[in-house]
Backbone as a chain_set.jsonl record, in Angstrom:
{"seq": "MKKVFNHIFSLSEGDQLLKTSECCLLTTAGPIAGLLFISSDKLAFCSPTPIVKLSSPTRELLRFHYKVVIPLTKIERANQKENMVKKTSKKNLQMNITDDFEFWFMRFRNLLLL", "coords": {"N": [[16.235, -5.876, -0.554], [14.04, -7.184, -0.443], [13.146, -7.05, 2.577], [12.575, -4.289, 3.075], [10.595, -3.976, 1.512], [9.027, -5.571, 2.504], [8.47, -4.426, 4.874], [7.523, -1.773, 4.547], [5.214, -2.108, 2.788], [3.87, -4.715, 3.406], [4.04, -8.056, 2.119], [1.693, -9.575, 1.059], [-0.139, -13.117, 0.958], [1.374, -15.212, -1.083], [2.218, -13.233, -2.461], [4.917, -12.052, -4.278], [7.96, -10.273, -4.34], [9.507, -8.814, -7.351], [10.8, -6.832, -8.884], [13.457, -4.28, -8.383], [13.597, -0.74, -8.164], [15.053, 2.346, -8.323], [13.849, 5.591, -8.795], [11.959, 8.435, -9.924], [8.965, 9.899, -8.702], [6.445, 11.61, -10.542], [4.742, 14.124, -9.319], [2.239, 16.544, -8.452], [3.462, 18.723, -7.005], [6.077, 18.383, -8.103], [8.957, 15.972, -8.969], [9.536, 13.24, -7.044], [11.803, 11.804, -5.377], [12.388, 8.153, -5.099], [11.71, 4.707, -4.461], [10.946, 2.065, -6.711], [8.849, -0.698, -6.292], [8.074, -3.742, -7.607], [5.725, -5.877, -7.455], [4.31, -9.83, -7.621], [1.379, -9.029, -7.4], [1.368, -6.09, -6.833], [2.065, -2.542, -7.84], [4.138, -0.436, -6.228], [5.25, 2.161, -4.515], [7.928, 4.397, -2.912], [9.066, 6.907, -0.912], [12.13, 7.377, 0.268], [13.374, 9.399, 2.238], [11.904, 11.235, 4.559], [9.307, 13.341, 3.583], [8.542, 16.833, 4.217], [6.019, 19.049, 5.902], [4.015, 21.945, 6.697], [1.483, 22.119, 9.099], [-1.631, 23.675, 8.483], [-3.398, 24.311, 10.68], [-2.362, 23.876, 13.293], [0.369, 24.628, 12.863], [2.396, 22.989, 13.031], [5.37, 21.435, 11.864], [4.893, 18.417, 10.142], [6.423, 15.061, 9.45], [6.578, 12.612, 6.664], [6.233, 9.769, 4.779], [6.181, 9.68, 1.411], [4.064, 7.549, -0.265], [2.759, 5.204, -2.598], [0.314, 2.872, -3.71], [-0.167, 0.406, -6.172], [-2.609, -1.543, -7.104], [-2.154, -4.383, -9.522], [-4.283, -5.503, -10.945], [-5.646, -2.656, -11.26], [-4.218, -1.126, -13.411], [-4.338, 0.04, -16.438], [-3.27, 0.525, -18.614], [0.611, 0.59, -19.413], [3.196, 2.62, -20.324], [6.27, 3.32, -22.101], [8.365, 5.79, -22.151], [10.474, 7.933, -24.196], [12.68, 10.816, -22.96], [11.437, 13.292, -24.305], [12.232, 16.358, -24.194], [14.776, 16.697, -23.05], [16.106, 15.445, -24.703], [17.589, 12.747, -24.093], [18.558, 9.255, -23.348], [17.301, 8.577, -21.181], [14.53, 7.041, -19.72], [10.581, 7.294, -19.137], [7.681, 6.209, -17.394], [4.625, 5.457, -17.996], [1.634, 5.319, -16.059], [-1.538, 4.301, -16.486], [-4.614, 3.952, -14.644], [-7.339, 2.136, -13.703], [-9.167, 4.109, -12.839], [-9.334, 6.38, -13.831], [-6.709, 7.479, -13.445], [-3.462, 8.911, -13.475], [-0.253, 7.585, -13.801], [3.304, 8.893, -13.712], [6.424, 7.72, -13.313], [9.91, 8.627, -13.537], [13.325, 9.204, -14.541], [14.938, 6.79, -13.951], [17.481, 4.711, -12.755], [18.168, 2.156, -12.656], [16.847, 0.538, -14.691], [15.343, -2.137, -14.912], [12.852, -2.81, -15.433], [11.331, -3.507, -18.003]], "CA": [[15.14, -5.202, -0.84], [12.806, -8.094, -0.029], [12.919, -7.073, 3.867], [12.515, -3.11, 2.88], [9.29, -3.705, 0.96], [7.722, -6.18, 3.617], [8.308, -3.794, 6.094], [6.729, -0.731, 4.125], [4.218, -2.525, 2.259], [3.705, -5.883, 4.15], [3.501, -8.913, 1.309], [0.237, -10.446, 1.351], [0.049, -14.475, 0.851], [1.625, -15.395, -2.393], [2.551, -12.038, -3.314], [6.533, -12.205, -4.014], [8.702, -9.298, -4.694], [9.869, -8.961, -8.52], [12.182, -5.84, -9.351], [13.015, -3.129, -7.754], [14.296, 0.28, -9.276], [15.133, 3.91, -7.939], [13.325, 6.551, -9.687], [11.072, 9.528, -9.317], [7.339, 9.791, -9.156], [6.164, 12.86, -10.807], [3.747, 15.017, -8.152], [2.027, 18.27, -8.523], [4.466, 19.429, -6.461], [7.579, 18.187, -8.803], [9.408, 14.839, -9.068], [9.752, 12.839, -5.847], [12.96, 10.568, -5.527], [12.203, 6.812, -4.234], [12.003, 3.425, -4.746], [9.509, 1.635, -7.186], [8.588, -1.964, -5.966], [6.793, -4.493, -8.63], [5.454, -7.724, -7.176], [2.945, -10.224, -8.507], [0.298, -8.377, -6.751], [1.212, -4.76, -6.589], [3.322, -1.98, -7.988], [4.335, 0.342, -5.06], [6.456, 3.487, -4.609], [7.879, 4.983, -1.026], [10.039, 7.66, -0.887], [13.149, 7.264, 1.259], [13.316, 10.311, 3.255], [10.387, 11.775, 4.735], [8.625, 14.897, 3.329], [8.212, 17.614, 5.41], [5.022, 19.713, 5.531], [3.688, 22.484, 7.308], [0.432, 21.786, 9.157], [-2.212, 24.582, 8.332], [-4.052, 24.558, 11.865], [-1.43, 23.656, 14.027], [1.428, 25.32, 12.38], [3.578, 21.827, 13.14], [6.004, 20.237, 10.755], [4.795, 17.099, 9.494], [6.931, 14.44, 8.316], [5.678, 11.494, 6.313], [6.926, 9.21, 3.39], [5.322, 9.299, 0.373], [3.764, 6.038, -0.472], [1.687, 5.136, -3.462], [0.382, 1.224, -4.056], [-1.071, 0.17, -7.115], [-2.909, -3.441, -7.407], [-1.988, -4.476, -10.774], [-5.514, -5.34, -11.471], [-6.127, -1.726, -11.579], [-3.571, -0.657, -14.422], [-4.987, -0.607, -17.775], [-1.643, 0.312, -19.601], [1.782, 1.053, -19.171], [3.618, 3.262, -21.661], [7.621, 3.462, -21.951], [8.496, 6.988, -23.363], [11.786, 8.922, -24.047], [12.536, 12.009, -22.459], [11.586, 14.396, -25.422], [12.355, 17.333, -24.057], [16.004, 16.925, -23.134], [16.848, 14.225, -26.119], [18.324, 12.084, -23.825], [18.397, 8.32, -23.334], [16.214, 8.112, -20.229], [13.105, 6.315, -20.177], [9.644, 7.586, -18.347], [6.974, 4.908, -17.518], [3.574, 6.253, -17.686], [0.691, 4.397, -16.026], [-3.187, 4.514, -16.579], [-5.159, 3.373, -13.934], [-8.665, 2.31, -14.347], [-10.252, 5.242, -12.12], [-8.634, 7.671, -14.819], [-5.858, 8.176, -12.76], [-2.228, 8.456, -14.289], [1.148, 8.09, -12.736], [4.604, 9.102, -13.829], [7.881, 7.561, -13.118], [10.602, 9.024, -14.31], [14.821, 8.947, -13.862], [15.344, 5.448, -13.575], [18.679, 4.507, -12.05], [18.33, 0.934, -13.036], [15.404, 0.213, -15.429], [15.075, -3.384, -14.991], [11.114, -3.244, -15.306], [10.491, -3.119, -18.775]], "C": [[14.189, -5.816, -0.616], [11.841, -7.379, 1.539], [12.253, -5.474, 3.658], [10.779, -3.078, 2.348], [8.233, -4.585, 1.91], [7.284, -5.383, 4.799], [7.369, -2.255, 5.995], [5.428, -0.875, 4.016], [3.573, -3.935, 2.753], [3.396, -6.706, 2.696], [2.539, -9.688, 1.817], [0.483, -12.124, 0.883], [0.212, -14.504, -0.705], [1.91, -14.299, -2.887], [4.152, -12.339, -3.152], [6.814, -10.728, -4.72], [9.321, -9.375, -6.0], [10.953, -8.285, -8.821], [11.555, -4.659, -8.52], [13.903, -2.143, -8.445], [14.301, 1.893, -8.352], [14.48, 4.767, -8.916], [12.547, 7.794, -9.105], [9.676, 9.347, -9.663], [7.313, 11.521, -9.527], [4.509, 13.498, -9.989], [3.14, 16.646, -9.111], [2.535, 19.068, -8.163], [6.104, 19.356, -7.112], [7.741, 16.608, -8.503], [9.727, 14.379, -7.415], [10.528, 11.695, -5.928], [12.219, 9.459, -4.689], [12.81, 5.771, -5.018], [10.941, 2.997, -5.144], [9.968, -0.029, -6.95], [7.837, -2.58, -6.95], [7.024, -5.786, -7.839], [4.712, -8.328, -7.892], [1.734, -9.478, -7.969], [0.192, -6.916, -6.957], [2.128, -3.878, -7.601], [3.159, -0.626, -6.973], [5.894, 1.172, -4.793], [6.709, 3.819, -2.891], [9.249, 5.837, -1.594], [10.994, 7.477, 0.443], [13.449, 8.158, 2.101], [12.032, 11.033, 3.139], [10.518, 13.319, 3.986], [8.091, 15.4, 4.388], [7.188, 18.781, 4.94], [4.271, 20.482, 6.969], [1.919, 22.476, 7.452], [-0.432, 23.066, 9.273], [-2.636, 25.225, 10.012], [-3.258, 24.989, 12.994], [0.323, 24.378, 14.203], [2.74, 24.099, 12.324], [4.118, 21.646, 11.986], [5.477, 18.835, 10.631], [5.573, 16.433, 8.845], [6.264, 12.913, 8.06], [6.8, 11.411, 5.181], [5.797, 9.076, 2.218], [4.76, 8.134, 0.018], [2.596, 6.132, -1.919], [1.778, 3.369, -3.62], [-0.678, 1.192, -4.995], [-1.293, -1.389, -7.415], [-2.309, -3.487, -8.981], [-3.231, -4.721, -11.46], [-6.204, -4.329, -11.617], [-5.536, -0.752, -12.905], [-4.091, -1.194, -15.876], [-4.373, -0.469, -18.943], [-0.696, 1.172, -18.969], [2.626, 1.145, -20.349], [5.206, 3.49, -21.412], [7.66, 4.739, -22.757], [9.572, 7.4, -23.006], [11.53, 10.087, -23.836], [12.931, 12.834, -23.739], [12.376, 15.593, -25.431], [14.079, 17.831, -23.764], [16.869, 16.111, -24.05], [17.683, 13.568, -25.446], [17.608, 10.518, -23.544], [17.21, 7.674, -22.262], [14.966, 8.105, -20.372], [12.236, 6.89, -19.01], [8.828, 6.476, -18.358], [5.837, 6.014, -17.171], [2.451, 5.24, -17.442], [-0.469, 4.706, -15.815], [-3.586, 3.652, -15.792], [-6.496, 3.292, -14.124], [-9.489, 3.261, -13.837], [-9.688, 6.47, -12.741], [-7.855, 8.399, -13.919], [-4.51, 7.874, -13.551], [-1.227, 8.791, -13.354], [2.276, 8.264, -13.654], [5.685, 8.72, -13.335], [8.738, 7.948, -14.241], [12.444, 8.643, -13.707], [15.267, 8.058, -13.375], [16.811, 5.352, -13.459], [19.133, 3.212, -12.55], [17.153, 0.203, -13.85], [15.561, -1.277, -16.176], [13.637, -3.865, -15.231], [10.74, -3.987, -16.547], [11.212, -4.451, -19.922]], "O": [[13.17, -5.132, -0.523], [10.631, -7.223, 1.698], [11.159, -5.434, 4.221], [9.937, -2.282, 2.765], [7.025, -4.389, 2.042], [6.269, -5.483, 5.488], [6.744, -1.723, 6.913], [4.566, -0.265, 4.65], [2.475, -4.114, 2.225], [2.542, -6.16, 1.997], [2.577, -10.353, 2.852], [1.584, -12.263, 0.35], [-0.584, -13.97, -1.478], [1.852, -14.351, -4.116], [4.618, -12.785, -2.104], [6.03, -10.171, -5.487], [10.008, -10.393, -5.914], [12.019, -8.861, -9.033], [10.458, -4.228, -8.164], [14.814, -2.508, -9.188], [13.272, 2.29, -7.806], [14.73, 4.444, -10.077], [12.56, 8.06, -7.903], [9.258, 8.78, -10.673], [7.952, 12.414, -8.97], [3.376, 13.135, -10.304], [3.562, 17.392, -9.995], [2.399, 20.198, -8.633], [7.06, 20.04, -6.747], [6.858, 15.995, -7.903], [10.147, 15.237, -6.639], [10.1, 10.668, -6.453], [11.528, 9.769, -3.719], [13.769, 5.724, -5.788], [9.912, 3.197, -4.497], [11.042, -0.527, -7.285], [6.814, -1.966, -7.253], [8.026, -6.472, -7.639], [4.257, -7.734, -8.869], [0.903, -9.673, -8.855], [-0.906, -6.431, -7.232], [2.977, -4.525, -8.215], [2.154, 0.085, -6.991], [7.083, 0.861, -4.865], [5.958, 3.579, -1.946], [10.119, 5.509, -2.401], [10.492, 7.452, 1.567], [13.973, 7.613, 3.072], [11.34, 11.341, 2.168], [11.458, 14.107, 3.886], [7.419, 14.857, 5.264], [7.356, 19.392, 3.885], [4.013, 19.883, 8.014], [1.144, 22.692, 6.52], [-0.062, 23.75, 10.227], [-2.273, 26.319, 10.442], [-3.34, 26.075, 13.568], [1.088, 24.544, 15.153], [3.8, 24.266, 11.721], [3.389, 21.681, 10.995], [6.039, 18.107, 11.45], [5.751, 16.783, 7.678], [5.654, 12.225, 8.878], [7.678, 12.172, 4.773], [4.752, 8.428, 2.266], [5.754, 7.417, 0.137], [1.789, 7.042, -2.105], [2.809, 2.696, -3.649], [-1.786, 1.71, -4.855], [-0.473, -2.212, -7.82], [-2.043, -2.407, -9.508], [-3.356, -4.201, -12.569], [-7.348, -4.503, -12.037], [-6.201, 0.177, -13.361], [-4.214, -2.34, -16.309], [-4.646, -1.017, -20.011], [-0.921, 2.143, -18.245], [2.836, 0.255, -21.173], [5.405, 3.932, -20.281], [7.11, 4.825, -23.855], [9.914, 7.397, -21.824], [10.507, 10.631, -24.252], [14.055, 13.066, -24.184], [13.085, 15.918, -26.383], [14.57, 18.91, -24.098], [18.099, 16.136, -24.105], [18.797, 13.581, -25.969], [16.382, 10.417, -23.503], [16.488, 6.689, -22.419], [14.304, 8.934, -20.996], [12.81, 7.054, -17.934], [9.068, 5.644, -19.233], [5.925, 7.01, -16.454], [2.2, 4.394, -18.301], [-0.639, 5.478, -14.871], [-3.141, 2.513, -15.934], [-7.029, 4.25, -14.684], [-10.609, 3.335, -14.342], [-9.615, 7.517, -12.098], [-8.064, 9.563, -13.579], [-4.373, 6.827, -14.183], [-1.146, 9.684, -12.511], [2.098, 7.552, -14.642], [6.142, 9.644, -12.663], [8.541, 7.763, -15.442], [12.716, 7.982, -12.704], [16.002, 8.18, -12.394], [17.404, 6.083, -14.252], [20.313, 3.057, -12.866], [16.651, -0.808, -13.359], [15.779, -1.568, -17.352], [13.289, -5.046, -15.231], [9.988, -4.957, -16.451], [10.741, -4.616, -21.048]]}, "num_chains": 1, "name": "protein.A"}
């Protein structure tokens, strides 16, 4: 996983990959499956398969990987929440960022993060 992380996000000097987990990132378009990486400097998410979107002006299909990088210094609070809707033991992770933005990670396959 370290090679995958370094290829996608590049480790800066002194940055070490600590944990990796499969999960989904909740977006306004719905959940996107991917990998969540926690390093000593940042939290990073990437979808393993490209997302396809239709470009309005050219009508071309665009393919891109959904990526999010959050420096650890920007995280104000992280809360582990249980899925109250389906009453399952699955956990969700809510991240509040210093610029008043919120990220929700859910459906962890191997929650080794908390």
